[in-house]
C-alpha positions as CSV (number, residue, x, y, z in Angstrom):
1,X,0.0,0.0,0.0
2,X,1.1,3.6,-0.5
3,X,0.2,6.0,2.2
4,X,0.1,8.5,0.5
5,X,3.0,8.1,-1.9
6,X,6.1,5.9,-1.7
7,X,6.7,2.5,-0.1
8,X,5.9,1.9,3.5
9,X,7.6,-0.4,5.9
10,X,5.5,-3.0,7.7
11,X,5.7,-1.0,10.9
12,X,4.5,2.1,9.1
13,X,1.7,0.1,7.5
14,X,0.6,-1.2,10.9
15,X,0.5,2.3,12.2
16,X,-1.6,3.4,9.3
17,X,-4.0,0.5,9.8
18,X,-4.4,1.5,13.5
19,X,-4.9,5.1,12.5
20,X,-7.7,4.0,10.1
21,X,-9.3,2.0,12.8
22,X,-9.4,5.0,15.1
23,X,-10.4,7.5,12.4
24,X,-12.7,5.8,9.8
25,X,-13.1,7.5,6.5
26,X,-16.2,9.7,6.3
27,X,-15.7,11.5,3.0
28,X,-14.0,10.3,-0.2
29,X,-12.9,12.9,-2.7
30,X,-12.3,11.7,-6.3
31,X,-10.5,13.5,-9.1
32,X,-12.4,13.3,-12.4
33,X,-10.0,13.3,-15.4
34,X,-7.8,10.2,-15.7
35,X,-9.2,8.7,-12.6
36,X,-12.9,8.2,-13.4
37,X,-12.7,9.4,-17.0
38,X,-9.5,8.6,-18.9
39,X,-8.6,11.2,-21.6
40,X,-5.8,12.7,-23.6
41,X,-5.6,16.4,-24.3
42,X,-3.4,15.7,-27.2
43,X,-6.4,14.5,-29.2
44,X,-7.7,18.0,-29.1
45,X,-4.4,19.5,-30.3
46,X,-4.2,17.0,-33.2
47,X,-7.7,17.9,-34.4
48,X,-7.3,21.7,-34.0
49,X,-4.0,21.7,-35.8
50,X,-5.9,20.5,-38.9
51,X,-7.9,23.7,-38.9
52,X,-5.0,26.1,-38.1
53,X,-4.3,28.5,-41.0
54,X,-1.1,29.7,-39.3
55,X,1.5,27.2,-40.6
56,X,3.4,27.0,-37.3
57,X,0.3,25.9,-35.5
58,X,-0.3,23.0,-37.9
59,X,2.1,21.2,-35.6
60,X,-0.1,19.5,-32.9
61,X,2.8,19.6,-30.3
62,X,2.9,23.4,-30.5
63,X,-0.9,23.7,-30.3
64,X,-0.8,21.3,-27.2
65,X,1.8,23.4,-25.5
66,X,0.0,26.7,-26.1
67,X,-3.3,25.4,-24.7
68,X,-2.3,23.0,-22.0
69,X,1.0,24.2,-20.5
70,X,0.5,24.0,-16.7
71,X,1.7,27.5,-16.0
72,X,1.1,29.5,-19.2
73,X,-1.5,27.5,-21.1
74,X,-4.5,29.2,-22.5
75,X,-6.8,26.7,-20.7
76,X,-5.8,28.0,-17.2
77,X,-8.0,31.2,-17.0
78,X,-10.9,29.1,-18.5
79,X,-10.5,26.4,-15.9
80,X,-10.4,29.1,-13.2
81,X,-13.6,30.5,-14.4
82,X,-12.1,33.8,-15.5
83,X,-13.5,33.7,-19.0
84,X,-16.6,32.1,-20.7
85,X,-16.6,29.2,-23.1
86,X,-17.2,31.5,-26.0
87,X,-14.4,33.8,-24.9
88,X,-12.0,30.8,-24.6
89,X,-12.9,29.6,-28.1
90,X,-12.5,33.1,-29.6
91,X,-9.0,33.3,-28.0
92,X,-8.0,30.0,-29.5
93,X,-9.5,31.0,-32.9
94,X,-7.5,34.2,-32.9
95,X,-4.2,32.6,-31.7
96,X,-4.2,29.7,-34.2
97,X,-6.3,31.4,-36.9
98,X,-8.8,28.5,-36.9
99,X,-11.1,27.9,-39.8
100,X,-14.0,26.5,-37.7
101,X,-17.1,27.7,-35.8
102,X,-17.9,27.3,-32.1
103,X,-20.4,24.6,-32.9
104,X,-17.7,22.7,-34.8
105,X,-15.2,23.3,-31.9
106,X,-17.4,21.8,-29.1
107,X,-17.2,18.1,-30.2
108,X,-13.5,18.4,-30.8
109,X,-13.1,19.8,-27.3
110,X,-15.4,17.4,-25.6
111,X,-15.1,14.0,-27.3
112,X,-12.0,12.8,-25.6
113,X,-13.3,10.9,-22.6
114,X,-14.0,7.3,-21.8
115,X,-15.1,5.7,-18.5
116,X,-13.0,3.7,-16.1
117,X,-15.6,1.1,-15.2
118,X,-13.5,-0.3,-12.3
119,X,-13.5,3.1,-10.6
120,X,-17.1,3.8,-11.3
121,X,-18.0,0.4,-9.7
122,X,-16.2,1.6,-6.5
123,X,-18.1,4.8,-6.5
124,X,-21.4,3.0,-6.9
125,X,-20.5,0.7,-4.1
126,X,-19.8,3.7,-1.8
127,X,-23.0,5.6,-2.6
128,X,-25.0,5.8,0.6
129,X,-22.2,4.5,2.8
130,X,-20.0,7.5,2.8
131,X,-20.1,11.0,1.5
132,X,-18.7,11.5,-2.0
133,X,-17.1,14.6,-3.4
134,X,-15.7,15.3,-6.9
135,X,-12.6,17.6,-6.8
136,X,-11.7,18.5,-10.3
137,X,-9.7,20.9,-12.5
138,X,-12.2,21.3,-15.3
139,X,-14.2,23.7,-17.4
140,X,-17.9,24.3,-18.3
141,X,-17.8,22.5,-21.6
142,X,-16.0,19.4,-20.3
143,X,-18.1,19.1,-17.1
144,X,-21.4,19.6,-18.9
145,X,-20.4,16.9,-21.4
146,X,-19.3,14.5,-18.6
147,X,-22.5,15.1,-16.7
148,X,-24.6,14.3,-19.7
149,X,-22.6,11.4,-21.0
150,X,-21.5,9.6,-17.8
151,X,-24.2,8.9,-15.2
152,X,-21.6,8.1,-12.5
153,X,-20.8,11.8,-12.2
154,X,-24.3,12.4,-10.8
155,X,-23.7,10.1,-7.9
156,X,-21.6,12.6,-6.1
157,X,-23.0,14.6,-3.2
158,X,-20.9,17.6,-4.1
159,X,-18.9,18.8,-7.1
160,X,-16.0,21.1,-6.2
161,X,-14.9,22.4,-9.6
162,X,-12.0,24.7,-10.4
163,X,-14.1,26.9,-12.7
164,X,-16.6,27.5,-10.0
165,X,-14.2,27.9,-7.1
166,X,-11.8,30.2,-9.1
167,X,-8.7,28.1,-8.3
168,X,-7.1,25.0,-9.7
169,X,-5.3,22.2,-7.9
170,X,-2.7,22.3,-6.4
171,X,-3.9,25.8,-5.1
172,X,-4.8,25.7,-1.5
173,X,-8.1,27.5,-2.1
174,X,-9.7,24.6,-3.9
175,X,-8.7,22.1,-1.2
176,X,-10.0,24.5,1.5
177,X,-13.3,24.7,-0.4
178,X,-13.5,20.9,-0.3
179,X,-12.6,20.8,3.4
180,X,-15.4,23.3,4.2
181,X,-17.9,21.2,2.4
182,X,-16.7,17.9,3.9
183,X,-16.9,19.4,7.5
184,X,-15.0,16.4,8.8
185,X,-11.6,15.9,10.5
186,X,-9.0,15.8,7.6
187,X,-7.8,12.4,8.7
188,X,-11.2,11.1,8.0
189,X,-11.1,12.3,4.4
190,X,-9.6,10.3,1.5
191,X,-8.4,12.0,-1.6
192,X,-7.7,10.1,-4.9
193,X,-5.9,11.9,-7.8
194,X,-3.7,10.9,-10.7
195,X,-1.2,13.8,-10.0
196,X,1.2,13.1,-7.3
197,X,1.7,16.8,-6.5
198,X,-2.0,17.2,-5.8
199,X,-2.0,14.2,-3.4
200,X,1.0,15.7,-1.6
201,X,-0.8,18.9,-1.0
202,X,-3.9,17.1,0.3
203,X,-1.7,15.0,2.6
204,X,0.1,18.1,3.9
205,X,-3.4,19.4,4.9
206,X,-3.9,16.2,6.9
207,X,-6.0,14.2,4.4
208,X,-5.3,10.6,3.5
209,X,-4.3,10.1,-0.1
210,X,-4.1,7.6,-3.0
211,X,-2.0,8.5,-6.0
212,X,-3.9,6.8,-8.9
213,X,-1.5,5.4,-11.5
214,X,-3.5,2.5,-13.0
215,X,-6.7,0.6,-12.5
216,X,-4.8,-2.4,-11.2
217,X,-2.8,-0.4,-8.7
218,X,-5.9,1.5,-7.6
219,X,-7.8,-1.8,-7.1
220,X,-5.0,-3.3,-5.0
221,X,-4.7,-0.2,-2.7
222,X,-8.4,0.1,-2.5
223,X,-8.8,-3.5,-1.4
224,X,-6.2,-3.1,1.2
225,X,-8.0,-0.1,2.6
226,X,-11.6,-1.1,2.4
227,X,-11.5,-4.9,1.9
228,X,-12.4,-6.8,-1.4
């Protein structure tokens, strides 16, 4: 088991089991993308590059970097709720000189997700047994699509979304928002995310964490924590 990241000795594992016994989990916070819904942003870059009239942006790698760079990417203000979907599209259209309409853009932007059925099965098994929160860096177009396409998203008691909170993980503000909703001792909250840095922030705040890396690894750690 990893608690929250890295290998544990047997003594450390025993301490964690005892801690769990004394502090049962009351709230589970799941990340959305690449935990519940696997996806690749590069699919978007590849498709948009075909519509770029600026020659340099006919390279999908350059389009990808411009949109999705963690610090400077054009997606960041959109996912912090600072601009609308139409404003985001117009910014992309101008930057890349795209020859497509907003209506053509939407399916390119949205149709990148599949569902991890193993994770969804865990979520369904928890419904009614513990409170469920979705803690996600996302944007209106993606979340509306996920909500319509994947019923598992509706099982959550609360959605804590970057574009509504005004902050993206790993910013403290979005975690603090989740903690206020959870209204439980941090050691009774479990956070699951595919980004190690996000898990590290959660653990620094006192939460338990699982760094999601594959369905097989998640299933193993989940069984160790909750039982088969």
